[in-house]
C-alpha positions as CSV (number, residue, x, y, z in Angstrom):
1,X,-20.1,-260.2,-74.2
2,X,-20.0,-256.8,-75.9
3,X,-18.3,-255.4,-72.9
4,X,-15.4,-257.9,-73.2
5,X,-15.2,-257.3,-77.0
6,X,-15.0,-253.5,-76.3
7,X,-12.3,-254.0,-73.7
8,X,-10.3,-256.1,-76.2
9,X,-10.8,-253.6,-78.9
10,X,-9.7,-250.7,-76.7
11,X,-6.7,-252.7,-75.5
12,X,-5.6,-253.5,-79.1
13,X,-6.1,-249.9,-80.1
14,X,-4.0,-248.7,-77.2
15,X,-1.3,-251.2,-77.9
16,X,-1.2,-250.1,-81.6
17,X,-1.0,-246.4,-80.5
18,X,1.8,-247.2,-78.1
19,X,3.7,-249.1,-80.8
20,X,3.4,-246.3,-83.3
21,X,4.5,-243.7,-80.7
22,X,7.5,-245.9,-79.7
23,X,8.5,-246.4,-83.4
24,X,8.2,-242.6,-84.0
25,X,10.2,-241.8,-80.9
26,X,12.9,-244.3,-81.9
27,X,13.1,-242.9,-85.5
28,X,13.4,-239.3,-84.1
29,X,16.0,-240.3,-81.5
30,X,18.0,-242.2,-84.2
31,X,17.8,-239.4,-86.8
32,X,18.7,-236.5,-84.5
33,X,22.2,-237.6,-83.6
34,X,23.0,-238.4,-87.2
35,X,21.9,-235.0,-88.4
36,X,23.8,-233.4,-85.5
37,X,26.9,-235.3,-86.3
38,X,26.6,-234.4,-90.0
39,X,26.2,-230.7,-89.1
40,X,29.3,-230.9,-86.9
41,X,31.4,-232.6,-89.6
42,X,30.3,-230.2,-92.3
43,X,31.1,-227.1,-90.1
44,X,34.5,-228.5,-89.1
45,X,35.4,-229.2,-92.7
46,X,34.3,-225.7,-93.8
47,X,36.3,-223.9,-91.2
């Protein structure tokens, strides 16, 4: 019984970690092109 509970607990923890990693990766991937585009637009306007 405790073995099954431990497996469920580890599975839930792994799923939570994967979700956090996926969310962080999505935020980074979404923020990088925006910052890159802003940098290009600012440099082109300044020149």
